[in-house]
The first five atom37 places (N, CA, C, CB, O) and aatype in JSON, in Angstrom:
{
  "aatype": [19, 15, 2, 14, 19, 7, 1, 13, 0, 1, 15, 16, 16, 5, 7, 10, 19, 15, 19, 0, 12, 2, 0, 9, 9, 15, 7, 1, 14, 9, 16, 10, 13, 7, 3, 7, 15, 2, 19, 1, 3, 10, 19, 3, 0, 3, 3, 19, 0, 3, 0, 10, 9, 12, 15, 4, 13, 3, 16, 3, 17, 8, 7, 0, 16, 17, 2, 9, 7, 15, 7, 0, 7, 9, 15, 2, 1, 6, 19, 10, 6, 10, 19, 7, 1, 9, 16, 7, 11, 14, 19, 14, 10],
  "atom_mask": [
    [1, 1, 1, 1, 1],
    [1, 1, 1, 1, 1],
    [1, 1, 1, 1, 1],
    [1, 1, 1, 1, 1],
    [1, 1, 1, 1, 1],
    [1, 1, 1, 0, 1],
    [1, 1, 1, 1, 1],
    [1, 1, 1, 1, 1],
    [1, 1, 1, 1, 1],
    [1, 1, 1, 1, 1],
    [1, 1, 1, 1, 1],
    [1, 1, 1, 1, 1],
    [1, 1, 1, 1, 1],
    [1, 1, 1, 1, 1],
    [1, 1, 1, 0, 1],
    [1, 1, 1, 1, 1],
    [1, 1, 1, 1, 1],
    [1, 1, 1, 1, 1],
    [1, 1, 1, 1, 1],
    [1, 1, 1, 1, 1],
    [1, 1, 1, 1, 1],
    [1, 1, 1, 1, 1],
    [1, 1, 1, 1, 1],
    [1, 1, 1, 1, 1],
    [1, 1, 1, 1, 1],
    [1, 1, 1, 1, 1],
    [1, 1, 1, 0, 1],
    [1, 1, 1, 1, 1],
    [1, 1, 1, 1, 1],
    [1, 1, 1, 1, 1],
    [1, 1, 1, 1, 1],
    [1, 1, 1, 1, 1],
    [1, 1, 1, 1, 1],
    [1, 1, 1, 0, 1],
    [1, 1, 1, 1, 1],
    [1, 1, 1, 0, 1],
    [1, 1, 1, 1, 1],
    [1, 1, 1, 1, 1],
    [1, 1, 1, 1, 1],
    [1, 1, 1, 1, 1],
    [1, 1, 1, 1, 1],
    [1, 1, 1, 1, 1],
    [1, 1, 1, 1, 1],
    [1, 1, 1, 1, 1],
    [1, 1, 1, 1, 1],
    [1, 1, 1, 1, 1],
    [1, 1, 1, 1, 1],
    [1, 1, 1, 1, 1],
    [1, 1, 1, 1, 1],
    [1, 1, 1, 1, 1],
    [1, 1, 1, 1, 1],
    [1, 1, 1, 1, 1],
    [1, 1, 1, 1, 1],
    [1, 1, 1, 1, 1],
    [1, 1, 1, 1, 1],
    [1, 1, 1, 1, 1],
    [1, 1, 1, 1, 1],
    [1, 1, 1, 1, 1],
    [1, 1, 1, 1, 1],
    [1, 1, 1, 1, 1],
    [1, 1, 1, 1, 1],
    [1, 1, 1, 1, 1],
    [1, 1, 1, 0, 1],
    [1, 1, 1, 1, 1],
    [1, 1, 1, 1, 1],
    [1, 1, 1, 1, 1],
    [1, 1, 1, 1, 1],
    [1, 1, 1, 1, 1],
    [1, 1, 1, 0, 1],
    [1, 1, 1, 1, 1],
    [1, 1, 1, 0, 1],
    [1, 1, 1, 1, 1],
    [1, 1, 1, 0, 1],
    [1, 1, 1, 1, 1],
    [1, 1, 1, 1, 1],
    [1, 1, 1, 1, 1],
    [1, 1, 1, 1, 1],
    [1, 1, 1, 1, 1],
    [1, 1, 1, 1, 1],
    [1, 1, 1, 1, 1],
    [1, 1, 1, 1, 1],
    [1, 1, 1, 1, 1],
    [1, 1, 1, 1, 1],
    [1, 1, 1, 0, 1],
    [1, 1, 1, 1, 1],
    [1, 1, 1, 1, 1],
    [1, 1, 1, 1, 1],
    [1, 1, 1, 0, 1],
    [1, 1, 1, 1, 1],
    [1, 1, 1, 1, 1],
    [1, 1, 1, 1, 1],
    [1, 1, 1, 1, 1],
    [1, 1, 1, 1, 1]
  ],
  "atom_positions": [
    [[47.03, 32.69, -35.57], [46.65, 33.48, -34.41], [46.95, 34.93, -34.75], [47.42, 33.01, -33.11], [48.11, 35.31, -34.89]],
    [[45.92, 35.73, -34.88], [46.16, 37.07, -35.38], [46.17, 38.17, -34.31], [45.14, 37.4, -36.39], [46.76, 39.22, -34.54]],
    [[45.55, 37.97, -33.18], [45.46, 39.04, -32.19], [45.73, 38.56, -30.76], [44.1, 39.69, -32.25], [44.89, 38.75, -29.88]],
    [[46.89, 37.94, -30.52], [47.18, 37.53, -29.15], [47.58, 38.73, -28.29], [48.3, 36.48, -29.14], [48.23, 39.66, -28.76]],
    [[47.18, 38.69, -27.05], [47.58, 39.71, -26.08], [48.09, 39.0, -24.84], [46.39, 40.69, -25.73], [47.62, 37.91, -24.51]],
    [[49.03, 39.61, -24.16], [49.53, 38.96, -22.96], [50.62, 39.77, -22.28], [0.0, 0.0, 0.0], [51.03, 40.82, -22.75]],
    [[51.05, 39.24, -21.18], [51.99, 39.96, -20.32], [53.36, 40.17, -20.94], [52.15, 39.23, -19.04], [54.08, 41.07, -20.5]],
    [[53.75, 39.38, -21.94], [55.08, 39.53, -22.51], [55.07, 40.29, -23.83], [55.69, 38.17, -22.72], [56.12, 40.43, -24.47]],
    [[53.93, 40.78, -24.26], [53.84, 41.53, -25.51], [54.51, 42.89, -25.33], [52.36, 41.71, -25.95], [54.13, 43.66, -24.45]],
    [[55.5, 43.17, -26.15], [56.24, 44.42, -26.01], [56.46, 45.14, -27.34], [57.58, 44.15, -25.36], [57.29, 46.04, -27.42]],
    [[55.75, 44.76, -28.36], [55.97, 45.32, -29.69], [55.55, 46.79, -29.75], [55.21, 44.52, -30.73], [54.57, 47.2, -29.13]],
    [[56.3, 47.56, -30.5], [55.94, 48.96, -30.72], [55.2, 49.13, -32.04], [57.19, 49.85, -30.7], [54.7, 50.21, -32.34]],
    [[55.14, 48.05, -32.84], [54.54, 48.16, -34.17], [53.48, 47.11, -34.47], [55.61, 48.07, -35.2], [52.81, 47.19, -35.5]],
    [[53.3, 46.14, -33.59], [52.33, 45.07, -33.86], [51.48, 44.8, -32.64], [53.04, 43.79, -34.28], [51.97, 44.79, -31.51]],
    [[50.21, 44.58, -32.88], [49.29, 44.28, -31.79], [48.76, 45.56, -31.18], [0.0, 0.0, 0.0], [49.52, 46.34, -30.6]],
    [[47.48, 45.78, -31.29], [46.87, 47.03, -30.84], [47.12, 47.31, -29.36], [45.4, 47.0, -31.11], [47.4, 48.45, -29.0]],
    [[47.02, 46.31, -28.52], [47.21, 46.53, -27.08], [48.65, 46.93, -26.8], [46.84, 45.26, -26.28], [48.9, 47.86, -26.04]],
    [[49.61, 46.23, -27.41], [51.02, 46.57, -27.21], [51.34, 47.97, -27.72], [51.92, 45.55, -27.92], [52.03, 48.73, -27.05]],
    [[50.83, 48.3, -28.89], [51.07, 49.62, -29.47], [50.44, 50.71, -28.6], [50.5, 49.7, -30.91], [51.05, 51.76, -28.38]],
    [[49.24, 50.45, -28.09], [48.57, 51.42, -27.22], [49.35, 51.62, -25.92], [47.14, 50.96, -26.91], [49.53, 52.75, -25.47]],
    [[49.81, 50.54, -25.32], [50.59, 50.64, -24.08], [51.87, 51.42, -24.33], [50.92, 49.24, -23.53], [52.27, 52.26, -23.52]],
    [[52.52, 51.13, -25.44], [53.74, 51.84, -25.79], [53.49, 53.33, -25.97], [54.35, 51.25, -27.05], [54.3, 54.16, -25.57]],
    [[52.35, 53.67, -26.58], [52.0, 55.08, -26.8], [51.82, 55.79, -25.46], [50.72, 55.19, -27.64], [52.25, 56.93, -25.3]],
    [[51.19, 55.13, -24.5], [51.01, 55.72, -23.18], [52.36, 55.94, -22.52], [50.12, 54.82, -22.29], [52.62, 57.01, -21.96]],
    [[53.22, 54.94, -22.58], [54.53, 55.03, -21.92], [55.4, 56.11, -22.57], [55.25, 53.68, -21.98], [56.04, 56.9, -21.87]],
    [[55.42, 56.13, -23.89], [56.31, 57.05, -24.61], [55.71, 58.44, -24.8], [56.65, 56.47, -25.96], [56.43, 59.41, -25.02]],
    [[54.37, 58.53, -24.71], [53.71, 59.8, -24.97], [53.55, 60.1, -26.45], [0.0, 0.0, 0.0], [53.06, 61.17, -26.82]],
    [[53.97, 59.17, -27.3], [53.83, 59.36, -28.75], [52.48, 58.84, -29.21], [54.99, 58.64, -29.53], [52.09, 57.74, -28.83]],
    [[51.77, 59.61, -30.01], [50.44, 59.18, -30.44], [50.48, 58.06, -31.47], [49.68, 60.36, -31.02], [51.46, 57.88, -32.19]],
    [[49.39, 57.31, -31.51], [49.23, 56.29, -32.54], [48.18, 56.77, -33.53], [48.83, 54.91, -31.91], [47.37, 57.66, -33.22]],
    [[48.19, 56.19, -34.7], [47.2, 56.51, -35.72], [46.12, 55.46, -35.7], [47.84, 56.6, -37.13], [46.4, 54.27, -35.84]],
    [[44.89, 55.88, -35.52], [43.74, 54.99, -35.59], [43.13, 55.15, -36.97], [42.69, 55.29, -34.45], [42.6, 56.22, -37.29]],
    [[43.21, 54.13, -37.77], [42.68, 54.19, -39.12], [41.17, 53.98, -39.1], [43.37, 53.14, -40.02], [40.67, 53.1, -38.41]],
    [[40.46, 54.79, -39.86], [39.0, 54.7, -39.88], [38.44, 55.29, -38.6], [0.0, 0.0, 0.0], [39.08, 56.11, -37.94]],
    [[37.24, 54.86, -38.25], [36.57, 55.4, -37.07], [36.75, 54.51, -35.83], [35.09, 55.6, -37.34], [36.2, 54.79, -34.77]],
    [[37.52, 53.42, -35.98], [37.79, 52.54, -34.85], [36.7, 51.51, -34.6], [0.0, 0.0, 0.0], [36.73, 50.81, -33.59]],
    [[35.75, 51.41, -35.53], [34.64, 50.48, -35.31], [34.93, 49.06, -35.79], [33.41, 50.99, -36.01], [34.16, 48.15, -35.52]],
    [[36.05, 48.87, -36.51], [36.34, 47.51, -36.96], [36.61, 46.62, -35.75], [37.55, 47.49, -37.94], [37.24, 47.03, -34.78]],
    [[36.12, 45.38, -35.85], [36.11, 44.46, -34.72], [37.18, 43.38, -34.9], [34.72, 43.82, -34.55], [37.4, 42.88, -36.0]],
    [[37.81, 43.05, -33.81], [38.79, 41.96, -33.81], [38.53, 41.05, -32.62], [40.24, 42.52, -33.77], [37.89, 41.43, -31.64]],
    [[39.05, 39.85, -32.72], [38.91, 38.86, -31.65], [40.27, 38.75, -30.97], [38.43, 37.45, -32.2], [41.2, 38.17, -31.52]],
    [[40.38, 39.31, -29.77], [41.63, 39.23, -29.02], [41.64, 37.94, -28.21], [41.8, 40.47, -28.08], [40.61, 37.51, -27.69]],
    [[42.8, 37.32, -28.12], [42.92, 36.07, -27.39], [44.16, 36.13, -26.5], [42.98, 34.85, -28.36], [45.2, 36.64, -26.92]],
    [[44.04, 35.61, -25.3], [45.15, 35.62, -24.36], [46.28, 34.72, -24.86], [44.68, 35.17, -22.96], [46.04, 33.58, -25.25]],
    [[47.49, 35.23, -24.86], [48.64, 34.49, -25.37], [48.88, 33.19, -24.59], [49.9, 35.36, -25.31], [49.33, 32.2, -25.16]],
    [[48.57, 33.18, -23.29], [48.71, 31.95, -22.51], [47.74, 30.88, -23.01], [48.47, 32.23, -21.01], [48.08, 29.7, -23.02]],
    [[46.53, 31.29, -23.41], [45.57, 30.34, -23.97], [46.06, 29.79, -25.31], [44.19, 31.01, -24.15], [45.87, 28.62, -25.62]],
    [[46.7, 30.65, -26.1], [47.28, 30.21, -27.37], [48.36, 29.16, -27.11], [47.87, 31.41, -28.16], [48.39, 28.12, -27.77]],
    [[49.22, 29.44, -26.16], [50.29, 28.48, -25.82], [49.7, 27.14, -25.37], [51.2, 29.06, -24.72], [50.17, 26.08, -25.79]],
    [[48.68, 27.2, -24.52], [48.03, 25.96, -24.07], [47.45, 25.17, -25.25], [46.92, 26.27, -23.06], [47.59, 23.95, -25.32]],
    [[46.8, 25.86, -26.16], [46.2, 25.2, -27.32], [47.28, 24.56, -28.2], [45.37, 26.19, -28.15], [47.1, 23.45, -28.69]],
    [[48.38, 25.25, -28.39], [49.46, 24.69, -29.2], [50.09, 23.47, -28.54], [50.53, 25.75, -29.45], [50.4, 22.49, -29.21]],
    [[50.26, 23.54, -27.24], [50.8, 22.37, -26.51], [49.83, 21.2, -26.62], [51.06, 22.72, -25.02], [50.25, 20.07, -26.86]],
    [[48.54, 21.47, -26.44], [47.54, 20.4, -26.56], [47.57, 19.77, -27.95], [46.13, 20.95, -26.26], [47.39, 18.56, -28.1]],
    [[47.8, 20.59, -28.96], [47.8, 20.06, -30.33], [48.95, 19.09, -30.56], [47.87, 21.21, -31.33], [48.88, 18.24, -31.45]],
    [[50.01, 19.21, -29.78], [51.15, 18.31, -29.93], [50.88, 16.93, -29.34], [52.38, 18.91, -29.27], [51.48, 15.94, -29.77]],
    [[50.0, 16.85, -28.38], [49.79, 15.61, -27.66], [48.45, 14.95, -27.92], [49.92, 15.85, -26.21], [48.27, 13.77, -27.62]],
    [[47.5, 15.69, -28.47], [46.18, 15.14, -28.73], [46.14, 14.62, -30.17], [45.06, 16.2, -28.49], [46.12, 15.41, -31.11]],
    [[46.13, 13.31, -30.33], [46.17, 12.73, -31.68], [44.92, 13.04, -32.49], [46.36, 11.23, -31.58], [44.96, 12.95, -33.72]],
    [[43.82, 13.4, -31.84], [42.61, 13.76, -32.58], [42.8, 15.05, -33.37], [41.42, 13.91, -31.63], [42.07, 15.31, -34.33]],
    [[43.78, 15.86, -32.99], [44.03, 17.12, -33.67], [44.97, 16.96, -34.85], [44.58, 18.12, -32.7], [45.14, 17.9, -35.62]],
    [[45.59, 15.81, -34.99], [46.58, 15.61, -36.05], [45.97, 15.86, -37.43], [47.16, 14.2, -35.98], [44.97, 15.23, -37.79]],
    [[46.55, 16.77, -38.19], [46.08, 17.05, -39.53], [44.83, 17.91, -39.59], [0.0, 0.0, 0.0], [44.33, 18.2, -40.68]],
    [[44.32, 18.32, -38.45], [43.1, 19.12, -38.42], [43.42, 20.61, -38.61], [42.34, 18.91, -37.08], [44.54, 21.05, -38.38]],
    [[42.44, 21.33, -39.04], [42.54, 22.78, -39.13], [41.71, 23.36, -38.0], [42.07, 23.31, -40.53], [40.56, 22.97, -37.81]],
    [[42.28, 24.29, -37.26], [41.56, 24.85, -36.14], [41.92, 26.32, -35.98], [41.87, 24.08, -34.87], [42.95, 26.78, -36.47]],
    [[41.07, 27.03, -35.3], [41.24, 28.45, -35.07], [41.25, 28.69, -33.57], [40.13, 29.27, -35.76], [40.41, 28.16, -32.84]],
    [[42.2, 29.49, -33.11], [42.28, 29.83, -31.69], [41.77, 31.25, -31.54], [43.74, 29.68, -31.14], [42.31, 32.18, -32.14]],
    [[40.75, 31.43, -30.74], [40.19, 32.76, -30.52], [39.34, 32.76, -29.28], [0.0, 0.0, 0.0], [39.07, 31.71, -28.69]],
    [[38.93, 33.94, -28.88], [38.08, 34.05, -27.7], [36.61, 33.83, -28.04], [38.26, 35.42, -27.04], [35.81, 33.46, -27.18]],
    [[36.27, 34.06, -29.31], [34.88, 33.93, -29.74], [34.07, 35.18, -29.51], [0.0, 0.0, 0.0], [32.86, 35.2, -29.78]],
    [[34.71, 36.24, -29.02], [34.01, 37.5, -28.78], [34.8, 38.63, -29.42], [33.83, 37.76, -27.25], [36.01, 38.75, -29.22]],
    [[34.12, 39.46, -30.18], [34.78, 40.57, -30.84], [34.73, 41.85, -30.02], [0.0, 0.0, 0.0], [33.84, 42.04, -29.19]],
    [[35.68, 42.71, -30.26], [35.75, 44.02, -29.61], [36.3, 45.01, -30.63], [36.63, 43.98, -28.3], [37.24, 44.69, -31.36]],
    [[35.73, 46.2, -30.68], [36.19, 47.18, -31.67], [37.53, 47.79, -31.24], [35.14, 48.29, -31.86], [37.89, 47.77, -30.06]],
    [[38.25, 48.31, -32.22], [39.53, 48.97, -31.91], [39.32, 50.11, -30.93], [40.19, 49.49, -33.19], [40.11, 50.3, -30.0]],
    [[38.26, 50.88, -31.13], [37.97, 52.01, -30.23], [37.73, 51.5, -28.81], [36.74, 52.82, -30.73], [38.22, 52.09, -27.85]],
    [[36.98, 50.4, -28.67], [36.72, 49.82, -27.33], [38.02, 49.33, -26.69], [35.72, 48.65, -27.42], [38.21, 49.5, -25.49]],
    [[38.92, 48.74, -27.49], [40.21, 48.28, -26.96], [40.97, 49.47, -26.4], [41.04, 47.57, -28.07], [41.49, 49.41, -25.28]],
    [[41.05, 50.55, -27.17], [41.79, 51.73, -26.73], [41.17, 52.35, -25.48], [41.86, 52.77, -27.85], [41.88, 52.79, -24.58]],
    [[39.85, 52.39, -25.42], [39.17, 52.92, -24.22], [39.44, 52.04, -23.01], [37.66, 53.02, -24.47], [39.65, 52.54, -21.91]],
    [[39.44, 50.73, -23.2], [39.71, 49.79, -22.11], [41.14, 49.93, -21.61], [39.45, 48.35, -22.57], [41.38, 49.95, -20.4]],
    [[42.1, 50.03, -22.53], [43.5, 50.24, -22.13], [43.61, 51.53, -21.32], [44.44, 50.29, -23.38], [44.31, 51.57, -20.3]],
    [[42.93, 52.58, -21.76], [42.96, 53.85, -21.03], [42.35, 53.75, -19.64], [0.0, 0.0, 0.0], [42.89, 54.31, -18.68]],
    [[41.24, 53.03, -19.52], [40.59, 52.86, -18.21], [41.48, 52.06, -17.26], [39.23, 52.15, -18.36], [41.62, 52.42, -16.09]],
    [[42.08, 50.99, -17.77], [42.9, 50.13, -16.92], [44.15, 50.85, -16.44], [43.28, 48.85, -17.67], [44.55, 50.72, -15.28]],
    [[44.78, 51.61, -17.34], [46.02, 52.31, -16.97], [45.77, 53.64, -16.28], [46.86, 52.54, -18.2], [46.66, 54.18, -15.62]],
    [[44.56, 54.17, -16.43], [44.27, 55.49, -15.87], [44.79, 56.62, -16.73], [0.0, 0.0, 0.0], [44.8, 57.78, -16.3]],
    [[45.23, 56.29, -17.95], [45.77, 57.3, -18.87], [45.19, 57.05, -20.25], [47.32, 57.27, -18.91], [45.18, 55.91, -20.71]],
    [[44.72, 58.09, -20.9], [44.17, 57.89, -22.25], [45.28, 57.55, -23.26], [43.42, 59.15, -22.71], [46.41, 58.02, -23.13]],
    [[44.95, 56.74, -24.24], [45.89, 56.41, -25.3], [45.96, 57.63, -26.23], [45.45, 55.1, -26.09], [44.94, 58.06, -26.76]],
    [[47.17, 58.2, -26.42], [47.26, 59.37, -27.3], [47.03, 58.99, -28.76], [48.63, 60.04, -27.14], [47.69, 58.09, -29.29]],
    [[46.09, 59.68, -29.41], [45.78, 59.42, -30.81], [46.25, 60.59, -31.66], [44.26, 59.18, -31.0], [46.09, 60.57, -32.88]]
  ]
}
């Protein structure tokens, strides 16, 4: 699971949404590498937890390889713009 987001994410160094929120709170800018067009698949951490719990009890999943994701990509620039719209404050870059 590479890009979980959720209500308990508080990292200052990992996860674009957490880092962006921290930048807004602290007023310290973040570095956006490249032009921000690279795309990632963000997934809700609660959905990740549900999938992991299901994998413990569903015998059809035993030994299987699976990927947890939303199935929809969003660019880093779009993530930062969305965080800014939701909070009412731009993410300092």
